[in-house]
C-alpha positions as CSV (number, residue, x, y, z in Angstrom):
1,M,-44.2,-24.7,-7.3
2,N,-42.3,-25.3,-10.3
3,K,-39.0,-26.9,-9.6
4,W,-37.7,-23.3,-11.9
5,K,-39.0,-21.4,-9.7
6,I,-37.4,-22.3,-6.6
7,A,-34.6,-22.0,-8.2
8,F,-35.0,-18.1,-9.3
9,F,-36.3,-17.8,-5.9
10,L,-32.8,-19.9,-4.2
11,L,-30.6,-17.6,-7.0
12,A,-32.0,-14.7,-6.2
13,A,-31.8,-15.2,-2.2
14,L,-28.5,-15.7,-2.7
15,I,-27.5,-12.2,-4.9
16,I,-29.1,-10.6,-2.4
17,T,-27.7,-12.0,0.6
18,G,-24.0,-11.3,-1.2
19,V,-24.8,-8.1,-2.2
20,I,-25.5,-7.7,1.6
21,A,-22.5,-10.0,2.9
22,L,-20.4,-7.4,0.3
23,A,-22.2,-4.6,1.4
24,V,-21.4,-5.3,5.8
25,W,-18.1,-5.8,4.1
26,I,-17.4,-2.5,2.7
27,S,-19.1,-0.6,5.7
28,R,-17.1,-2.2,8.5
29,P,-15.3,1.1,9.9
30,A,-12.1,1.1,9.8
31,T,-10.0,0.2,13.3
32,A,-6.4,2.4,14.1
33,V,-2.8,0.3,13.1
34,D,0.0,1.0,15.0
35,I,2.9,1.9,13.4
36,P,6.1,-0.8,14.9
37,S,9.0,0.5,16.5
38,A,11.5,1.2,14.3
39,Q,14.4,-1.2,13.4
40,T,17.5,-0.4,15.2
41,M,21.4,-1.1,14.4
42,Q,22.4,-3.7,16.8
43,K,26.0,-2.8,16.0
44,E,28.1,0.3,15.0
45,A,27.5,0.9,11.5
46,D,29.5,3.0,8.7
47,T,26.5,5.2,6.4
48,L,26.5,6.6,3.1
49,T,23.8,8.1,1.4
50,V,23.0,8.5,-1.9
51,T,20.6,10.7,-4.0
52,A,18.6,9.5,-6.3
53,T,15.9,10.3,-8.9
54,K,12.2,9.4,-8.7
55,E,12.3,6.9,-11.5
56,D,15.1,5.1,-9.6
57,L,12.9,4.9,-6.5
58,Q,9.8,4.1,-8.5
59,G,12.7,1.1,-10.3
60,I,13.7,0.3,-6.4
61,A,10.6,0.3,-4.7
62,N,8.1,-1.9,-7.3
63,T,11.4,-3.7,-7.3
64,Y,10.5,-4.8,-3.7
65,I,6.9,-5.0,-3.8
66,A,6.8,-7.5,-6.5
67,K,9.9,-9.8,-4.9
68,A,7.3,-9.5,-1.6
69,I,3.9,-10.1,-3.6
70,G,5.3,-12.9,-5.6
71,N,2.1,-14.2,-7.4
72,N,-0.8,-12.9,-6.2
73,R,-3.9,-12.3,-8.4
74,I,-4.4,-8.0,-7.9
75,P,-1.8,-5.9,-9.1
76,V,0.5,-3.2,-7.4
77,D,2.2,-0.1,-9.3
78,L,3.6,2.8,-7.8
79,V,3.9,5.9,-9.7
80,I,6.2,8.0,-8.5
81,E,5.5,12.1,-9.9
82,D,5.2,15.4,-7.8
83,D,3.2,12.5,-5.5
84,V,3.5,8.5,-4.5
85,L,0.5,7.6,-6.5
86,L,-0.1,3.7,-6.0
87,V,-2.1,2.1,-9.0
88,S,-4.3,-1.5,-8.6
89,E,-7.3,-2.8,-9.3
90,L,-10.9,-3.9,-8.0
91,T,-13.1,-6.4,-8.5
92,V,-16.3,-6.3,-7.3
93,F,-19.3,-8.7,-9.4
94,A,-16.7,-9.6,-12.2
95,V,-15.7,-5.8,-13.3
96,R,-12.4,-5.0,-12.8
97,L,-12.3,-1.1,-11.4
98,P,-8.9,0.5,-11.8
99,V,-7.6,2.5,-8.1
100,V,-5.6,4.9,-8.2
101,M,-4.5,6.4,-4.9
102,H,-2.2,9.5,-4.2
103,F,0.3,9.9,-1.8
104,D,2.3,12.9,0.2
105,P,5.4,11.9,1.9
106,E,6.4,12.5,4.4
107,V,9.8,11.4,6.6
108,M,9.8,10.5,9.8
109,E,12.9,11.2,12.3
110,D,13.0,7.6,11.7
111,G,13.9,7.4,7.8
112,N,10.8,5.4,7.1
113,L,7.9,7.5,4.6
114,Q,4.4,7.9,5.9
115,L,2.4,8.7,2.8
116,K,-0.6,11.2,3.9
117,Q,-3.4,10.5,0.9
118,K,-4.6,13.1,-0.5
119,S,-7.4,10.9,-3.3
120,V,-8.7,8.4,-4.8
121,E,-9.3,7.1,-7.7
122,V,-11.6,4.4,-8.3
123,G,-13.4,4.0,-11.8
124,N,-15.5,6.7,-11.9
125,L,-16.9,5.6,-8.2
126,N,-17.4,8.3,-5.3
127,I,-15.9,6.2,-2.8
128,P,-14.8,6.9,0.5
129,P,-10.2,6.7,1.1
130,T,-10.6,5.4,4.1
131,T,-12.9,2.7,2.7
132,V,-10.8,1.6,-0.5
133,L,-7.4,2.0,2.1
134,K,-9.4,-0.6,4.3
135,L,-10.4,-2.7,0.8
136,L,-6.6,-2.1,0.3
137,G,-5.5,-4.1,3.2
138,D,-8.0,-6.2,3.1
139,T,-7.6,-7.7,-0.8
140,V,-3.6,-7.0,-1.6
141,D,-1.4,-8.7,0.2
142,L,1.3,-6.4,0.5
143,P,5.0,-6.9,1.8
144,G,5.6,-6.4,5.6
145,W,7.2,-3.5,5.6
146,M,4.4,-1.7,3.5
147,I,1.3,-1.4,6.4
148,V,-1.8,0.4,5.8
149,R,-3.5,2.5,8.2
150,P,-7.3,3.4,6.7
151,K,-8.2,5.5,9.8
152,E,-5.5,7.4,9.7
153,E,-5.6,7.4,5.4
154,E,-2.2,5.9,5.7
155,L,0.3,4.3,4.1
156,F,3.3,3.5,6.5
157,V,6.6,2.2,4.8
158,D,8.9,0.5,7.0
159,L,12.5,0.9,5.6
160,S,13.7,-0.6,8.6
161,R,12.2,-4.1,7.6
162,L,13.5,-3.5,3.6
163,P,14.9,-6.8,3.0
164,V,17.9,-5.7,2.4
165,S,20.2,-8.6,1.6
166,G,23.2,-8.3,5.5
167,D,22.0,-6.6,8.2
168,V,22.5,-3.2,5.4
169,K,19.5,-0.3,6.7
170,V,17.5,1.4,4.5
171,K,16.5,5.5,5.3
172,A,14.9,8.4,3.9
173,K,17.1,11.5,4.0
174,K,15.2,13.3,1.9
175,V,12.4,13.1,-0.4
176,D,11.4,16.1,-2.5
177,L,9.6,14.8,-5.6
178,K,8.6,18.5,-7.1
179,N,12.6,19.1,-7.6
180,D,13.6,15.4,-8.2
181,D,15.6,15.5,-5.0
182,I,15.2,12.2,-2.5
183,E,18.2,11.2,-0.7
184,L,18.2,7.9,1.0
185,E,21.3,6.5,3.3
186,I,23.0,3.0,3.8
187,L,23.7,2.0,6.6
188,I,26.3,-0.9,6.7
189,P,26.9,-2.9,10.3
190,R,30.4,-2.8,10.9
191,K,32.2,-6.0,11.7
């Protein structure tokens, strides 16, 4: 047999193996991810209530995300409109696909945020949201305070673990994006 035929069959086998491995990796069932309990203040704290706009919140969120992911090759941006959009991209077989995930924010009792997924757009592909969230969690090194929960189709933002200077903690009090009404509590520990 000719050496070119052997090389062709080896390359074809390698490509088929890669496609099968990718399909198996993507189709793995999503596992449930627990929400960590909120960190509480160890000391008494003074509370400062801050009112913000969507633009303010978007700028703050993207600054913290950029600091946390550093030189990661995959860009992640948070866009806040009438819902929360997480914009990124996936590279599949050297083709970059834009990914836009739409979320509805819900303030939890402990002041953290649950971003419930409404819809997802991956180029022109029709991919289930669970799969896209699983891929996001597996391929993007998100900050520790952003927890991807594919099975629940949500992104959990643990504001109690947000790296703010000192022992200062942040809690969400109200997030009404349609009316551009956002309230955050800043807890400053007493000495």
